[in-house]
N, C-alpha and C positions, 0 to 999 in steps of 0.2 A: 905220168906213171901211176899216181893213186887211182885214177879212173880206170886204167888198164887192170889194176889189181881187183877193183870192184867187179869189172866185167868177167875176169877169170874166176872169181869167187862164185858168181852167179852161174857160170857154165859148169863148174865143178859140182855145185849144188844140184843142178838139173840132171847131170850125169848120174850122181849118186841115187837120186830119187827115181828117175825115169828109166835108166838103164839097169841099175843094180837093185832097184826097188827097196832101197834103204828107208827105214822109218823116218818121217819128216822131222820129228824131234831130234833124233840122233844126227841126221844129216845137217840140220841147221847149227847145232852146237859144235859139231866137228868143223864145219866151214868157218864159223865165227872164231874158233880157236886158231885155225890156220891163218886167218887174216890178222888176228892179234899178234901172232908170232912175227909175221911180216912187219907189222907196225913197230914192234919192239926192235927188230933188226935195223930198221931205217930211222929209229929215234923219233917216230911221229906219234907214238902212243902216249896219251896223257891221262892223268886222273886228277880232277880238280885243278887243271892248269899246270900240274907238275909232271915232269917226265916219269914214265912208268916202265917197269921191267916185267920179266916173265912171271914173277911172283904176284903181280897185280892182275894178271889175266883172269883168274877165277873170280876175283872181286868184280871186275868189269862185266863179265858174263852174268854173274849172279845179280848185279844191280840192274842190268838190262832186262833180264827175265823177271825179276821181282817188280821192277817198275812197270813193266807191261801188265803183269798179272794183278798188281795192286790196283790198277785202274780198270781192269776188265773182269777179273775172276768173280768178284761179288756180283757185278751186274749180270754176267752170263749165267752164273750159278743160280741166282735168284730167278732170273727170267726163265731158265729151263725148268725150274721147279714149279713156277706158276703155270707154265704151259702144260706140264705133265699132270698137275693136280686138276686143272680145268679139263684136260683131255680125258682123264680117267673118270671124271664125273659126267662127261658128255657136254660140258659147256662150250668147248671148242667146236664140237659138231653142231650145237645149236646156233652158234655165231655163223658158221659156214652155211647152214641152211638158210638163215635169215639173209645173208649176203646174196645167195643164189636166188632167193625169192625176189629180191629187189633188182639185181643186175642181170639175172639169168646166167646160164652157163657161158654164153658168148661174151658176157661182160665182166668176167672175173678179173681180167687184166686191168680194166678201168677201175674196178673196185680196189685193187691193190695199189694202183697209182694214186688215186684220190686219197685213200687212207694214209699212204706213206708220205705224201706231200703235206697233208694237214698235220700229221704227227711230227714229221721231220723238220718243220719250221723251227721248233724249239728244242727238240730232243736229239741227243747225239746219235750217230749212226748205230753204234753197238746197242744202245739201250732200245731204240725203236725197233731194231732188227729182232732182238730176242723177244720182244712183245708181239710182233706181227708174224714171225715165222711159224708159230704153231697154227695160226689161222690159215696161213698159206699151205702148210702140210695137210690140214684137214680139207681144204678146198680141193687139193690135188686128189686126195682119196675119194672125195665125193664125186668129182667130175671125171676121174680116170684120165686126166690129161698129164702131159709131161711136167715134171717138177719145175723145170726152168721156165715153162710157159707162164706159170703163176709167180714163182719166186723171183725171177729176174726183173720184171717190172717193179716189184717192191724194192729190191736192192738198188736198182739204178735210181729210182726216185729218192730214196733215202740218201744215197751218195751225193746227188745233186744238191739237195737241201743242206746237207752237212758241210759241203765244200764251198758253196757260194754265199751263204747267208749268215750275218750275225743273228742271234747271239752265240753261234758256234765258235769254238776256240780260235781257229785260224783267222777268219775275217775280223773277229772282235779284237784280237791282239794287234793285227796290223793296222786296224783303223786308228788306234792310238799313235802308232809310229808315223802314219801319214797325216795325222790331225784331221781325219775325215769324220763326217757326221754318221753315226751308226744308223740313225733312222733313214737318212737318205741312201746310205749304202744298201740297207734292207730293201728299200723301194726299188732302186735300180736293179738289185740282185734278183728280185722277184720277176721283173720284166724279162730277164734273161733265163733264169732257172726254170720257170714253168714251161715255156715252149720247148726249150732244149731238152729238159728232163723228160717231158712227155713224149717227144719225138723219138728219143733213143730208147726209152722204156717200151714203146710199142713196136719199134722196128727190130730191136736186137733179138727177141725170141723168135722172130720170123726169118732170120738169116739162115741160109742153108746149113752152115757148119754148126750152128747152135741146135737146129732141129734134129741133126743126126745124133746128138747126145741124149741119152735117156737115163739119167742117174736115178738111183733109188733113194728113198728117204732114209736118213741115218736111223739105225735101230735104237730104241730106248727113249726117244724124244716124243713119241706120240702113242696114245692108247691104241691097242689093237682091236678093241671091241667096237662093233657097229651097233649103236644104241637104237632101240625103238623110240618112237616119238614120246610115249608116255614116261619113259625113263629119263628124259632130258630135263635139266633145270630150265627155268623160264628164260626167255630171250632178254628180258629186262635185267635180271640178276647177272646173267652171263656177260652182257655188255658193260654193266656197271663195274664188275670186277676187272674186266679187261681194260677198261678206260681209266680206272682209278689212278695208276701211276702216271698216265698221260695228263690227267687233270691236275695232279699234284705238281708235276714238273713244269708243265706249260703254264698253269695258273700262277705258280710262284714266280716264274720268270716274267710273265706279263705284268703282274702287280708290282714287282720290283722296278720294272722299266717305266711304268706309267704313273705310279703313285708316290707321293712324298710320305715316307714312313719313318717312324722312330727307329733308333738303332736296335731296340729289342725286337720290334716287329720284323725288321730286316733280317735279323739273325734267325728268328723262328721260320720265316719263309725260306731262307737259305737252307736250313736243316730239312724242312719238309720237301723242298724242291730238289734236293740232291738225289741223284739216280738211285744210290744205294738205299737210302731211307724210304724213298717212294716205293721201290720194288719190295722192300721188306714189309712195309705196311700192306701192300697189295697181296703179298703172299699170306700174311696173317689173316686177312679178310677172306682170301680164297680157301684157306684151311677150314675156317668156320663155316663159310657159305656152302662149300662143296664137300664138307666132312660131316660133322654132327647134324647140321641142318638139312643135309641131303641123304640121310640114312647111310652114310659111310662112316666106319669107325676111324678113330685116330690112328690105329695100326695100319689101316688101308691107305690113309693119307700119307703116313710116314713112309710106307713102301713106295708110293708114287714118287716122293721126293728123293728117296735113296736111288731108285732106278734112273731118275733124271740126272743125279750127280754122277753116277757111274758112266752114263752115256757121254757126259761132258769131259771126263778125265783126259782123254787123249786130245780132244779139241783144245782144251786149256793148255796142255803141255806144248802143243805145236805153236799156238799163238804166243806163249811165253818165250819159246825158242826164237821166234821171229823178232821179238823185242830184244833178245840178247844179241842177235846178228846186227840189228840196227844200232845198238849201243856201241858195239865194237867199231863199226864204221864211223860213228860220231867221235869216239875217243881217238880214232886214228887220224883225226884232223882233216877228213875228206871235205867237210863243209868249209873250213878255212881255206883249203886249197882252191875250191871252186870260187869262193868269194874273191880271193886275190886274182884269179885268172880272169874273171868277168868284170872286175871293177872299172877297167878302162874302155869297155866296149861302147861304141858310139851308135846307139840305136834309139828308136822311139821309146820313150820312158815306159809306156804301156807294154810294148813288146819286150823290152829288156827285163822288166819285172817278171813277166810271164816265162821267158826263156830261162832265167836264173832259177825260178821256182821249179821248172820242169827238170832241169839238170840236177838240182839238189834232190828232187823226189826220186829220180832214176837211181842216183848214186846211193842215197841213204834210206829210202823207203818211208821215212817219217814225213808226213805232210806238215806236221807242226814245225819241225826244224826247217823244212823247205820254205814255208811261207814266212816265218819270222826272219830267217837269214836273208832271203831275197828282199824283203821289205827294208831291212837294215841297209842293204846296198843301194836300193833304189830310192829311198826316202828323200835324199837331198835333191833329187831331180824334180820333185813336185814344185818347190819354190823356184828352181832354175828355169823350168820349162813352162810353168803354168798349167800343167796337167791336172785334171780333176782328181783330187785325192780319193774320192769315192770310187772312181773307175780304176785307180791304181790298186785299191784294195781288192776289187773284183778280179783284175788281171792277175794279180799275185796269187789270190786264193784259187782261181780256177787252174792256174799252172801247177799248183801243188797236188792236184788230183791225178795228173797224167801218169801213165805207165805204172800202175800198181802191179808189182810183181813179187818175187820171192823174198825180198828184204822188207816187205810191208806186212806187219802183223794182221792188218785187215784183209789182206789177200788170203791168209790161212784160215781166217774165220769164214770167209766166203766159200773157200774150197771145201772145208770140213762140213759145214752145214748143208751144202748142196751135194756132198758126196761125190766130188769130181776128182779126177787124177790131176797131177800138176799141169800136164799139157792142156787139158781141157780148161782148167782154171785160167791159165795164161791166155788161151784163145778167147775166152769169154770176158773175164774181168779186165785184163790188160787193154783189150781193144775198146771196151765201153768207157773205161775211165779216160783213155787217151782221146776218144772222140768227144767226150764231155768237155775236156780241157780245150780242145781246138775250137769247138762250136761256142764255148764260153768266151774265148778270146774274140771270135767273130762278132758275138753279141756286144762285147765291150767296145770294139771299134765302131759298130753301128750306133751305139748310144753316144759315143764320143762325137760322131758327125752331127747328131741331133742337138746335143746340149752345148756344143762349142760354136 
């Protein structure tokens, strides 16, 4: 019954948005509220483990929305401002020209894949996305190609790195549950993630149903002016500012993983390597570098940031509403129901961990909940069956990326940035995430044959 309710909720949401063209934010909040009423009626809604009533519904929705925006609003907001400040000064155009001079117009997809995979090893999907997407937009304008032709390889590559590899949250968290080596998990994960991610990133934009889509870039996120070469900042300065948050986040993570540090040094690196602080530092540097030092007034720079913030308002609301919907499903006990249902299944431990993660991902939308719950169920099987704990991590993690759809806040980020309607986003993102999950499992089984 709980899974049927989830399915009905998704159907209602799709009807509201696709048939009646209801705003995504309103539709998500409305459906989340309806599901919460069902959970109250069946006695399955809880808050902090205690039974909840209809008076608790606003709190659950608010917590879900706030929790989602608390982790993404600063990152997306700062990232959008950096992109717009660089764009209005011509820095994004300079970077795009340099990329084209190195890779050529025919190689822009490879440029996006290589950049995204290098950056995505240590950076969260959302953070790397907001850093790279202005460059993708500028490349689209410079080459006059389809937005998805450039943007999709970037997004697929980032999704692959984020889902398969430590130190990203899902794989790192379940490595502890399985008592797996983080270093060995990363090594195995790279063997799977690179060929699988590259294959899907290069194939998906070429599929017939994707090529039929021709979305326009969202307004307000990119400068409209086409700069003359003498108006552009230097390539060195442009790349330095663009790469600064990457250097802070990745450098901090690498130093913390490979060096023996004092507690004070550990704390400083953790601060500088946090996405919020790294992006704030990069924005401050961008303001100076592409403001007063580039013959632009502070008023002009402030206008760039304001326009970026206005363009992000609806995107943030929709992403937050996706978090509210996810929280209602979690509070309704859907994860516990799935855990109880699958606990007695007699399957290969690698396949069982993957299947449970997939089911949880479809039902809840949250990859973090999916991967941690699935690992909690499957963890005892490592000792009982002798399965490789590192491969168990990868099987669980790649299952948690499958079937991204309307209850996944990341789905809405993808949809809004690439200016797709719901049907188009389902056709593109849901299929590529599911293919990643399936090919990832195939890679896990292939590695299992080799190492066992």
